[in-house]
C-alpha positions as CSV (number, residue, x, y, z in Angstrom):
1,X,301.6,159.1,130.4
2,X,303.0,162.1,133.0
3,X,299.6,163.6,132.6
4,X,297.8,160.5,134.1
5,X,300.3,160.1,136.7
6,X,300.5,163.3,137.6
7,X,296.7,163.9,138.1
8,X,296.8,160.5,140.2
9,X,298.9,161.5,142.5
10,X,297.1,164.4,142.9
11,X,294.0,162.8,143.5
12,X,296.0,160.1,146.0
13,X,298.0,163.1,147.8
14,X,296.4,166.9,146.3
15,X,298.6,169.0,146.4
16,X,297.2,171.3,149.2
17,X,297.6,168.9,151.8
18,X,301.5,169.0,151.0
19,X,304.7,168.3,150.6
20,X,305.9,166.6,153.8
21,X,302.1,164.6,153.9
22,X,302.9,163.5,150.2
23,X,306.6,161.5,151.7
24,X,304.7,160.5,155.0
25,X,302.6,158.4,152.9
26,X,304.8,157.7,150.5
27,X,306.8,156.3,153.9
28,X,303.4,154.6,155.6
29,X,302.7,152.3,152.0
30,X,306.1,151.0,152.7
31,X,306.0,150.4,155.9
32,X,302.9,148.4,155.4
33,X,304.2,146.4,152.6
34,X,307.1,145.0,154.8
35,X,304.2,144.6,157.8
36,X,302.3,143.0,155.3
37,X,305.0,140.6,154.0
38,X,305.1,139.2,158.2
39,X,301.9,138.9,158.0
40,X,302.2,135.3,156.3
41,X,306.0,134.4,156.1
42,X,305.6,135.2,160.7
43,X,303.1,132.1,160.8
44,X,304.5,130.4,158.3
45,X,308.2,130.8,160.1
46,X,306.4,129.3,164.1
47,X,305.1,126.8,162.6
48,X,308.3,125.6,160.8
49,X,309.6,125.5,164.2
50,X,307.2,124.0,166.8
51,X,303.7,122.0,166.4
52,X,302.8,123.1,169.9
53,X,299.3,124.9,170.0
54,X,301.0,126.4,173.1
55,X,304.0,128.0,171.8
56,X,301.5,128.8,168.3
57,X,299.5,130.5,170.2
58,X,302.0,133.0,172.0
59,X,303.3,133.9,169.4
60,X,300.1,135.7,168.2
61,X,299.8,137.3,171.5
62,X,303.0,138.9,172.1
63,X,302.3,140.8,169.0
64,X,299.6,142.5,171.3
65,X,301.3,142.4,174.0
66,X,303.6,145.7,173.9
67,X,300.3,147.4,173.5
68,X,298.9,146.1,176.6
69,X,302.1,146.8,178.6
70,X,303.5,149.8,177.2
71,X,300.8,152.0,175.6
72,X,299.9,154.5,178.0
73,X,303.9,155.3,178.1
74,X,304.2,155.3,174.3
75,X,301.7,158.2,174.3
76,X,303.6,159.9,176.8
77,X,306.6,159.3,175.4
78,X,305.5,160.7,171.9
79,X,304.2,164.2,173.6
80,X,307.7,164.4,175.3
81,X,309.7,164.0,172.5
82,X,310.0,165.2,169.0
83,X,308.1,163.2,167.2
84,X,309.8,162.7,163.8
85,X,313.3,161.4,165.8
86,X,311.3,159.2,167.5
87,X,309.4,157.5,164.1
88,X,313.0,157.4,162.5
89,X,314.7,155.6,165.4
90,X,311.6,152.8,166.4
91,X,312.0,151.8,162.9
92,X,315.3,151.9,162.9
93,X,315.5,149.5,165.9
94,X,313.3,147.4,164.1
95,X,315.1,146.7,161.0
96,X,317.9,146.1,163.3
97,X,316.3,143.5,165.3
98,X,315.2,141.6,161.9
99,X,318.6,141.7,160.6
100,X,319.6,139.8,163.5
101,X,316.4,137.3,162.7
102,X,318.1,136.9,159.5
103,X,320.9,136.3,160.5
104,X,319.9,133.1,162.6
105,X,317.9,131.4,160.2
106,X,320.3,132.2,157.9
107,X,323.3,129.5,160.3
108,X,320.5,128.0,161.0
109,X,320.9,128.8,164.8
110,X,316.8,130.3,165.2
111,X,315.3,128.6,167.8
112,X,311.1,129.3,168.8
113,X,312.7,130.7,171.9
114,X,314.6,133.4,170.1
115,X,311.9,133.8,167.9
116,X,309.1,134.5,170.6
117,X,312.0,137.4,171.8
118,X,312.3,138.7,168.9
119,X,308.0,139.1,167.7
120,X,308.0,141.1,171.1
121,X,311.5,143.6,170.1
122,X,310.0,144.2,166.9
123,X,306.3,144.6,168.5
124,X,307.5,147.2,171.1
125,X,309.9,148.7,168.7
126,X,306.6,149.3,165.9
127,X,304.8,150.2,169.0
128,X,306.7,153.7,169.4
129,X,307.2,154.1,166.0
130,X,303.0,154.4,165.2
131,X,302.7,156.3,168.2
132,X,304.7,158.4,167.1
133,X,303.4,159.0,163.2
134,X,299.7,158.5,164.2
135,X,300.4,161.7,166.7
136,X,302.9,163.8,163.2
137,X,299.5,163.3,160.6
138,X,297.3,166.3,162.7
139,X,300.8,168.3,162.6
140,X,301.5,168.1,158.5
141,X,297.9,168.2,157.0
142,X,295.1,170.7,157.7
143,X,292.1,169.5,159.8
144,X,289.7,169.7,157.1
145,X,291.8,167.5,155.1
146,X,292.1,165.0,157.8
147,X,289.8,163.0,157.0
148,X,291.3,162.2,153.6
149,X,294.6,162.2,155.0
150,X,293.5,158.6,157.2
151,X,291.3,157.8,154.3
152,X,294.8,157.7,152.4
153,X,297.0,155.8,154.9
154,X,293.7,152.8,155.4
155,X,293.9,152.9,151.1
156,X,297.7,151.7,152.0
157,X,296.9,149.4,154.5
158,X,294.2,148.0,152.8
159,X,296.3,147.1,149.8
160,X,300.0,146.9,151.1
161,X,299.3,144.9,153.8
162,X,296.0,142.7,153.0
163,X,296.4,142.1,149.3
164,X,299.7,142.7,147.9
165,X,302.4,141.8,151.5
166,X,300.6,138.5,152.4
167,X,300.8,137.1,148.8
168,X,304.7,138.4,148.5
169,X,305.4,137.0,151.9
170,X,303.7,133.4,151.5
171,X,305.5,133.1,148.3
172,X,308.9,134.7,149.6
173,X,309.1,132.0,152.2
174,X,308.9,129.2,149.9
175,X,312.3,131.0,148.5
176,X,314.2,130.4,151.6
177,X,312.6,131.3,155.2
178,X,315.0,134.4,155.7
179,X,314.3,135.9,152.6
180,X,311.2,137.5,153.7
181,X,312.3,138.6,157.0
182,X,315.5,140.9,154.9
183,X,312.7,141.9,152.5
184,X,311.1,143.5,155.0
185,X,313.7,145.3,157.0
186,X,314.5,146.4,153.2
187,X,310.9,148.0,153.4
188,X,311.2,149.5,156.6
189,X,314.7,150.6,155.9
190,X,312.9,152.9,152.8
191,X,310.4,153.5,155.2
192,X,312.3,155.6,157.4
193,X,314.0,157.4,154.6
194,X,311.5,157.9,153.4
195,X,310.3,159.8,156.2
196,X,313.2,161.2,157.1
197,X,312.6,163.5,154.7
198,X,309.2,164.8,156.5
199,X,309.7,168.7,158.1
200,X,307.6,168.5,161.5
201,X,305.9,172.4,161.3
202,X,308.0,174.7,164.8
203,X,304.8,174.8,166.9
204,X,305.1,176.9,169.9
205,X,304.0,174.1,172.3
206,X,302.9,175.1,176.7
207,X,305.5,174.8,178.7
208,X,305.3,171.4,180.4
209,X,306.4,171.0,184.3
210,X,309.9,168.8,185.4
211,X,307.8,165.3,186.2
212,X,307.6,161.9,185.8
213,X,306.1,160.4,183.2
214,X,303.3,158.7,184.9
215,X,301.9,162.5,185.5
216,X,301.8,162.6,181.9
217,X,300.3,159.8,181.6
218,X,297.1,161.0,184.0
219,X,297.5,164.3,182.5
220,X,296.4,162.8,179.0
221,X,293.6,160.8,181.0
222,X,292.1,163.4,183.0
223,X,292.0,165.6,179.6
224,X,290.2,163.0,178.3
225,X,287.9,162.7,180.9
226,X,287.3,166.2,180.7
227,X,286.7,166.6,177.7
228,X,283.0,165.0,175.8
229,X,282.7,164.4,172.6
230,X,286.2,162.4,172.9
231,X,285.7,160.7,175.6
232,X,282.3,159.2,175.0
233,X,283.9,159.0,171.5
234,X,286.9,156.4,173.2
235,X,283.8,154.4,174.7
236,X,282.1,153.9,171.5
237,X,285.3,152.7,170.3
238,X,285.7,150.1,173.0
239,X,282.4,148.8,173.4
240,X,281.5,148.7,169.4
241,X,285.5,146.7,169.4
242,X,284.4,144.5,172.3
243,X,280.8,144.0,169.9
244,X,283.1,143.4,166.8
245,X,285.6,141.3,168.5
246,X,282.8,138.8,169.6
247,X,281.7,137.4,166.2
248,X,284.8,137.8,164.4
249,X,287.0,135.7,166.7
250,X,284.3,133.4,165.6
251,X,284.4,134.2,162.0
252,X,286.0,130.9,160.4
253,X,284.1,128.6,162.8
254,X,281.1,130.8,162.0
255,X,281.5,130.0,158.2
256,X,281.8,126.7,159.1
257,X,278.9,126.2,160.4
258,X,276.6,128.1,159.2
259,X,277.2,128.8,155.9
260,X,279.1,124.9,155.5
261,X,282.2,126.7,153.1
262,X,285.7,125.5,153.2
263,X,288.9,127.3,153.1
264,X,288.2,129.0,149.9
265,X,284.9,130.1,151.0
266,X,286.3,131.7,153.8
267,X,288.8,133.2,151.8
268,X,286.4,135.0,149.9
269,X,284.7,136.1,152.9
270,X,287.6,138.4,154.0
271,X,288.2,139.2,150.6
272,X,285.2,141.0,150.0
273,X,285.5,142.8,153.4
274,X,288.7,144.3,151.6
275,X,287.4,144.9,148.5
276,X,283.9,147.0,150.2
277,X,287.6,148.5,152.2
278,X,289.6,149.8,149.0
279,X,287.1,150.7,147.6
280,X,285.3,153.4,150.7
281,X,288.6,154.6,151.5
282,X,289.5,155.8,147.7
283,X,285.7,157.1,147.6
284,X,286.0,159.0,151.0
285,X,286.6,162.2,150.0
286,X,283.5,162.7,148.0
287,X,281.6,161.0,151.2
288,X,282.7,163.5,153.1
289,X,282.4,166.5,151.1
290,X,278.7,165.9,150.7
291,X,277.6,164.0,153.5
292,X,277.9,165.4,157.4
293,X,279.6,164.3,159.8
294,X,277.0,163.4,161.9
295,X,274.8,161.9,159.3
296,X,278.0,159.9,158.5
297,X,278.4,158.5,162.0
298,X,275.5,157.8,162.7
299,X,274.8,155.7,159.3
300,X,278.4,153.7,159.8
301,X,277.1,152.2,163.2
302,X,273.8,152.2,162.2
303,X,275.8,149.7,159.4
304,X,277.3,148.0,162.1
305,X,274.6,147.3,164.2
306,X,272.5,145.5,160.9
307,X,275.6,144.2,159.8
308,X,275.9,142.1,163.1
309,X,272.0,141.4,162.4
310,X,271.8,140.7,158.8
311,X,275.0,138.3,159.3
312,X,273.1,136.4,162.3
313,X,270.4,135.4,160.3
314,X,272.4,134.4,156.5
315,X,272.8,130.4,155.8
316,X,273.8,131.5,152.2
317,X,277.0,131.9,151.2
318,X,276.9,134.7,148.4
319,X,274.5,136.6,151.0
320,X,277.6,136.7,153.2
321,X,279.6,137.6,150.9
322,X,277.6,140.9,150.2
323,X,277.1,141.7,153.7
324,X,281.2,141.1,154.2
325,X,281.4,144.2,151.3
326,X,279.0,146.5,152.8
327,X,281.0,146.2,156.4
328,X,284.1,147.1,154.5
329,X,282.8,149.8,153.4
330,X,281.5,151.3,156.2
331,X,284.5,149.9,158.8
332,X,287.1,152.1,156.8
333,X,285.4,155.1,156.4
334,X,284.3,155.0,160.2
335,X,288.3,154.1,160.9
336,X,289.1,157.3,158.9
337,X,286.7,159.4,160.3
338,X,286.5,158.4,163.7
339,X,290.8,159.1,163.9
340,X,290.1,162.9,162.1
341,X,287.7,163.7,164.9
342,X,289.9,162.9,166.9
343,X,292.7,164.4,165.8
344,X,290.9,167.5,165.0
345,X,289.6,167.8,168.5
346,X,293.1,166.8,170.6
347,X,295.4,169.7,171.2
348,X,299.0,168.9,169.3
349,X,300.5,168.7,173.2
350,X,298.1,165.5,173.9
351,X,298.2,163.9,170.7
352,X,300.7,160.9,171.6
353,X,298.5,160.2,175.2
354,X,295.1,160.7,173.3
355,X,296.4,158.7,170.5
356,X,297.3,155.6,172.8
357,X,294.4,155.6,174.9
358,X,292.0,155.0,171.9
359,X,294.3,152.2,170.3
360,X,294.8,150.7,173.8
361,X,290.6,150.5,174.1
362,X,290.7,149.4,170.7
363,X,293.0,146.2,171.2
364,X,291.8,146.0,175.0
365,X,288.4,145.8,173.3
366,X,289.1,143.4,170.2
367,X,290.8,140.8,173.3
368,X,287.9,140.8,175.4
369,X,285.0,140.3,172.5
370,X,286.8,138.0,171.4
371,X,287.2,135.8,174.6
372,X,283.5,136.4,175.3
373,X,282.5,135.0,171.2
374,X,284.4,132.3,172.1
375,X,282.7,131.1,175.1
376,X,278.9,132.2,173.9
377,X,280.1,130.0,170.7
378,X,280.2,127.5,172.6
379,X,277.2,127.6,175.1
380,X,274.9,128.8,172.0
381,X,276.6,128.1,168.7
382,X,277.7,130.0,166.2
383,X,275.7,132.1,165.4
384,X,275.0,133.5,168.7
385,X,278.1,135.8,168.9
386,X,276.6,137.9,166.2
387,X,273.4,138.6,168.6
388,X,275.3,139.4,170.7
389,X,277.1,141.9,169.3
390,X,273.7,143.3,167.7
391,X,272.1,143.7,170.4
392,X,275.2,145.2,172.4
393,X,276.1,147.7,169.8
394,X,272.5,148.4,169.4
395,X,272.0,149.6,172.7
396,X,275.5,151.6,172.9
397,X,274.2,153.3,169.3
398,X,270.9,154.8,171.1
399,X,272.5,155.7,173.8
400,X,275.4,158.2,172.2
401,X,272.9,159.2,168.9
402,X,272.5,162.4,170.1
403,X,275.9,162.6,171.3
404,X,277.3,162.5,168.1
405,X,276.4,165.5,166.3
406,X,278.6,167.1,169.4
407,X,281.0,164.5,168.5
408,X,281.4,164.9,164.9
409,X,281.9,169.1,165.4
410,X,284.2,168.5,168.4
411,X,287.1,171.3,167.9
412,X,290.6,171.7,170.3
413,X,290.2,174.2,172.7
414,X,293.4,176.8,171.2
415,X,291.3,176.5,167.7
416,X,287.9,177.8,169.9
417,X,289.9,180.5,171.4
418,X,291.4,181.5,167.9
419,X,288.2,180.9,166.3
420,X,286.0,183.3,169.0
421,X,288.9,185.6,168.4
422,X,289.3,185.9,164.9
423,X,286.1,185.5,163.4
424,X,283.9,182.4,161.3
425,X,285.3,183.8,158.2
426,X,287.8,182.8,160.2
427,X,287.4,179.5,161.2
428,X,286.2,178.9,157.4
429,X,289.7,179.5,156.3
430,X,291.5,177.5,159.3
431,X,289.9,174.2,158.5
432,X,287.7,174.0,162.0
433,X,286.1,171.1,161.6
434,X,283.0,172.4,162.0
435,X,283.4,174.0,158.5
436,X,284.1,171.2,156.6
437,X,282.1,171.7,153.2
438,X,279.1,169.4,153.8
439,X,279.3,169.4,157.8
């Protein structure tokens, strides 16, 4: 049994990736479990406090509001301060806010207004924690293994956040409305304790001039604008999330109108996508080792275009479920791969700001897409958002097809300088993105 567990541990978090990565991964999975519990318990608590659709919608909105208002600011902060302390402090703030919420529920003083304020406060703290955490991963994982590192984090998201957490959250809520939030706070406290064991390497960073944080944000935007691969990747993420958000924002309406399924059938659709995602992230190592990065990126984006077309055409539930398995498979490979490419190409001192722009583009793209999807479906039918997504994603893919070769092999400026001075053999030893096996 010990040998089996040891082999499993080595497969999940290879020793070559370092002890800090293992602590970071364990922390991430514990936090994902806590957030997954809240995925089910949060809406249930909102529904128990109000039946006003506007307030229910507001509860969903406040979770994205911190990113829209403070996303770029959080990125600049992550590049100014000790990222390890930022993640720990932000998670501890979340624990305190949740403890207050549990107390108000237990004493019967909770209200919908207080809950909205609490959700916003938790969202702000989560934004700073996640921004710092995303900037930490490239500091502790060799560049050649960043794809695997991101894939393992996504595996935790899928299993703990999407599968286990919501089921646990709904079950705990039935025991008492305060219970799931107490358990969530405990999970976040455990995540903070595990992350406290992560030791970041001491790295030399260029002296930053004393300036307003707004100038830091502008410096980050200028860096992206001046880096062709990352600029193009950011635009691709933004546009593809608009095209993806349009049909997925009305997915339940499409499932009812086109497939004729009810709540169970819709639940199976989302489960199928998660099954595909778990399978793909667990096999990510083999994919990245055997398929050139540019080819893998092109394959993922091509499958995205074809998925929209297939779902626009099908009216058969089981066919749609097969398509959703494929969707989950390539979507999470793309997420792991695109994050790794961005992290490899970004200097350490810009990781927070570049990551925040990337994430803001993702969220804004989704929100714009969901709005467009609703309007398109209202006027042209349930399948129309998928046709919109097919055309929009297809045109974008054609526009960036040749550039994907450059994007997949992007490297940070300091790595380029180091490689030029030390030679190709040293670049291979240091794990330069262009030397990833199979690339």
